[in-house]
N, C-alpha and C positions, 0 to 999 in steps of 0.2 A: 830776246825780247825787241818787237819792232819800235822805231822811233818814227813817229809821225811829225810832218812838218808843220801842221796845223792840227787843233784838237778835232776837227770836222772829220778827218780821216779816221782817227780813233773812234768818234761816235759811230760812224758808218760800219766799222768792221767789228767794234765789241760791243755797240749799244750805249745809249745815254747814261745809263746808271753806272758806267765804267769811269766816267769822266769826274774830275774834282770840280769843286765849285768854280775854280778860277778858269779851268777848261771849258766848261759850260758857258760860262760869261765871255770868254774868247770868242765862242762860236759866234754869239751875237756882235760882238766887236768887229769880228771878221778880219780887218787888217791891222797891223800896228803901225808904228811911225818910224821914221829914221832913227835905227839904233834901239829901238823898243818892238817886241813882237807884241802881237795881241795878247797873249797869255800874261807878258809882263804888265801891260796896261791893266788887264783884268786883276791881276794880284795886288796892284797898287789900289784900286777901287775897292777891293775887299779888305786891304787894311786899313783904309781911310775910314770905312763905314762899318768894320768888324764882321759883317755877315750880310747875306741877302736880305734878312729881315732889317738889318740896320740901314740898308739902300734903300728899302722899299716906301719910306715916306719921305724921302729927302725932296727938297725942291730941285728942279732941273739944272738951276744956275750952280749948285753944289758940284755937279758932274764936271760943268765946264773947267773947273779949277784943277782938273787933272789933264795934263799933256797927253795929247793922243786921242781926246774924246772931242768930236765936233758934234754939230747938231743931229746928223743923220744916226750917228752911233748912239747917242743919248735918247734920240725917239725910238730906236729899236728897243734898247734896255727898258724904257718906260712902257712900250707896248707889251714886251714879254712880262712886266709886272702886272699890268691890268688884265692880260690873259690869265694869269695866276690868280689874281684876286677874283675874277669871275668864276673860276672853277670852284675855288674855295667857298664862295658864296653859293653856288649851285649845290654843292656837297652839304654844306650845312643846311641849306632849305630842305633837301631831300631827307636828311637825317632827321631834322625836326618834324617832317610829316609822319615818321614811323612812330 
């Protein structure tokens, strides 16, 4: 089995559905910090908030408590959650029209 250096390579080769939650989040985080990979930072975030759903309504300041997350990474995560929220709202709206 191939070992990727970053989940982005795995996503490219096997598709997004093959990634764990931590790997997907690591793609958004992009890079880790000295001594901690992006995936390790992602696992720490998911442990702190339990799940993507647990992360969704947290104030951005809560993410600053995690070593390895700065403004740019937090803004990327917030943007991804907003995109997901808009998709869900659109699907719900379309479903309710039927």
